[in-house]
C-alpha positions as CSV (number, residue, x, y, z in Angstrom):
1,M,0.6,-7.8,-19.6
2,D,-1.7,-5.1,-18.5
3,A,-1.1,-2.3,-16.1
4,S,-2.8,-3.7,-12.8
5,M,-2.2,-6.9,-13.2
6,D,1.6,-6.1,-13.0
7,E,1.3,-3.6,-10.4
8,N,-1.1,-6.5,-8.2
9,R,1.7,-9.3,-9.0
10,L,4.5,-6.4,-7.6
11,K,2.2,-6.1,-4.4
12,D,2.1,-10.0,-3.4
13,A,5.8,-9.9,-4.2
14,L,6.6,-6.9,-1.6
15,K,4.3,-8.4,0.7
16,A,6.1,-12.0,0.3
17,A,9.4,-10.5,1.0
18,L,8.4,-8.5,3.8
19,V,6.8,-11.5,5.1
20,E,9.8,-13.7,4.4
21,V,11.7,-10.4,6.1
22,L,10.2,-10.7,9.1
23,E,9.7,-14.5,9.6
24,E,13.5,-14.8,9.1
25,R,14.8,-11.1,10.8
26,H,11.7,-10.6,13.7
27,D,15.3,-9.0,15.6
28,L,13.6,-6.1,12.9
29,L,11.3,-5.6,13.8
30,R,11.8,-5.4,17.5
31,D,14.2,-3.4,16.6
32,L,12.2,-1.0,14.9
33,I,9.4,-0.9,17.7
34,E,11.8,-0.5,20.7
35,E,13.4,3.0,18.8
36,I,10.3,4.2,18.0
37,I,8.8,3.7,21.5
38,E,11.9,5.8,22.2
39,D,11.3,8.4,19.4
40,V,7.9,9.0,21.9
41,A,9.1,9.0,25.4
42,L,11.7,11.9,24.1
43,T,9.1,13.7,22.6
44,R,7.0,13.5,25.5
45,A,10.0,14.3,28.0
46,I,11.4,18.1,25.9
47,A,7.3,18.7,25.4
48,E,7.6,18.2,29.4
49,G,10.8,20.1,30.1
50,E,9.8,23.1,27.9
51,T,6.5,24.0,30.7
52,T,8.4,23.3,33.5
53,E,10.7,25.6,35.9
54,V,14.0,26.0,34.1
55,I,17.0,25.6,36.8
56,E,20.5,26.1,36.8
57,R,23.1,23.0,36.0
58,D,24.7,23.4,39.4
59,Q,21.2,22.1,40.7
60,V,20.8,19.4,38.3
61,F,24.3,17.6,39.2
62,Q,23.6,18.1,43.1
63,L,20.2,16.2,42.7
64,F,21.8,13.5,41.0
65,E,25.2,13.4,43.6
66,S,22.6,13.3,46.6
67,E,21.2,10.1,44.9
68,A,24.3,8.5,44.2
């Protein structure tokens, strides 16, 4: 067998395995997408926080207490 045939067989086997995992465990894909969305949101929140006014810790807790 030549290398290109082995490579194609390996690609096909990996594709089939991935499809099988996603069909049987679609929750894994959902969890992965959820994690990605959370990471993007956290990254955006951090970036926004770096450009906003710095306030004291007590001010933050006062806001929480006033909304409770």
